[in-house]
C-alpha positions as a printed Julia matrix, in Angstrom:
63×3 Matrix{Float64}:
  -0.06   0.16    0.08
   1.49   3.22   -0.94
   1.06   6.76    0.74
  -0.23   9.54   -1.48
   0.45  12.99   -0.56
  -2.75  15.2    -0.63
  -2.83  17.83   -2.83
  -2.72  21.11   -0.85
  -3.37  24.02   -2.93
  -2.46  27.2    -1.2
  -4.51  30.2    -2.11
  -3.36  33.64   -1.11
  -6.49  35.48   -1.93
  -8.16  34.04    1.55
  -4.95  35.24    3.19
  -5.22  38.64    1.36
  -8.92  38.94    2.23
  -8.38  38.21    6.03
  -5.55  40.75    6.43
  -7.12  43.51    4.17
 -10.25  42.94    6.4
  -8.62  43.67    9.53
  -6.37  46.24    8.04
  -9.52  48.09    6.61
 -11.29  48.01   10.15
  -8.58  49.92   11.89
  -7.95  52.17    8.84
 -11.79  52.95    8.78
 -11.9   53.63   12.27
  -8.62  55.83   12.61
  -8.49  57.66    9.25
 -11.9   57.89    8.0
 -14.2   57.41   11.0
 -16.15  54.93    8.91
 -15.6   51.28    9.44
 -17.71  50.56    5.92
 -15.55  52.59    4.0
 -12.35  50.92    5.56
 -13.76  47.48    5.16
 -14.55  48.1     1.5
 -10.97  49.48    0.98
  -9.26  46.87    2.53
 -11.32  44.2     1.15
 -10.65  45.1    -2.55
  -6.88  45.88   -1.51
  -6.66  42.51   -0.11
  -8.29  40.69   -3.06
  -5.83  42.57   -5.35
  -2.73  41.62   -3.38
  -3.83  37.88   -2.98
  -4.58  37.45   -6.61
  -1.3   38.85   -7.65
   0.7   36.7    -5.44
  -1.55  33.67   -6.79
  -0.76  34.73  -10.23
   3.11  35.15   -9.61
   3.18  31.65   -7.81
   1.23  29.93  -10.67
   3.84  31.6   -13.0
   6.85  30.48  -11.08
   5.27  26.86  -10.96
   4.52  26.76  -14.6
   8.33  27.41  -15.44
Protein backbone atom coordinates (compact mmCIF):
# COMPACT_ATOMS: atom_id res chain seq x y z
CA UNK A 1 0.00 0.00 0.00
CA UNK A 2 1.48 3.34 -1.01
CA UNK A 3 0.94 6.62 0.72
CA UNK A 4 -0.27 9.48 -1.40
CA UNK A 5 0.52 13.03 -0.54
CA UNK A 6 -2.60 15.15 -0.36
CA UNK A 7 -2.74 17.96 -2.87
CA UNK A 8 -2.72 21.11 -0.81
CA UNK A 9 -3.22 24.04 -3.10
CA UNK A 10 -2.51 27.18 -1.13
CA UNK A 11 -4.53 30.22 -2.09
CA UNK A 12 -3.25 33.63 -1.17
CA UNK A 13 -6.59 35.28 -1.90
CA UNK A 14 -8.00 34.10 1.43
CA UNK A 15 -4.93 35.43 3.22
CA UNK A 16 -5.27 38.75 1.40
CA UNK A 17 -8.96 39.00 2.30
CA UNK A 18 -8.38 38.33 5.99
CA UNK A 19 -5.47 40.75 6.29
CA UNK A 20 -7.20 43.37 4.15
CA UNK A 21 -10.34 43.25 6.26
CA UNK A 22 -8.45 43.56 9.52
CA UNK A 23 -6.37 46.48 8.28
CA UNK A 24 -9.45 48.00 6.67
CA UNK A 25 -11.35 48.04 9.95
CA UNK A 26 -8.48 49.81 11.68
CA UNK A 27 -8.05 52.22 8.78
CA UNK A 28 -11.77 52.95 8.69
CA UNK A 29 -12.00 53.64 12.40
CA UNK A 30 -8.83 55.72 12.71
CA UNK A 31 -8.59 57.63 9.43
CA UNK A 32 -12.07 57.83 7.90
CA UNK A 33 -14.25 57.46 11.02
CA UNK A 34 -16.39 55.20 8.82
CA UNK A 35 -15.92 51.45 9.31
CA UNK A 36 -17.83 50.49 6.14
CA UNK A 37 -15.53 52.56 3.95
CA UNK A 38 -12.46 51.02 5.58
CA UNK A 39 -13.79 47.47 5.16
CA UNK A 40 -14.51 48.06 1.48
CA UNK A 41 -11.09 49.52 0.81
CA UNK A 42 -9.30 46.82 2.81
CA UNK A 43 -11.22 44.05 1.07
CA UNK A 44 -10.47 45.34 -2.41
CA UNK A 45 -6.79 45.87 -1.65
CA UNK A 46 -6.52 42.45 0.00
CA UNK A 47 -8.13 40.65 -2.93
CA UNK A 48 -5.84 42.46 -5.39
CA UNK A 49 -2.71 41.58 -3.43
CA UNK A 50 -3.81 37.96 -2.95
CA UNK A 51 -4.66 37.52 -6.63
CA UNK A 52 -1.29 38.93 -7.69
CA UNK A 53 0.51 36.58 -5.30
CA UNK A 54 -1.49 33.62 -6.70
CA UNK A 55 -0.62 34.65 -10.25
CA UNK A 56 3.06 34.91 -9.37
CA UNK A 57 2.99 31.50 -7.68
CA UNK A 58 1.36 29.82 -10.68
CA UNK A 59 3.77 31.54 -13.08
CA UNK A 60 6.78 30.35 -11.05
CA UNK A 61 5.30 26.85 -10.82
CA UNK A 62 4.80 26.60 -14.59
CA UNK A 63 8.41 27.46 -15.39
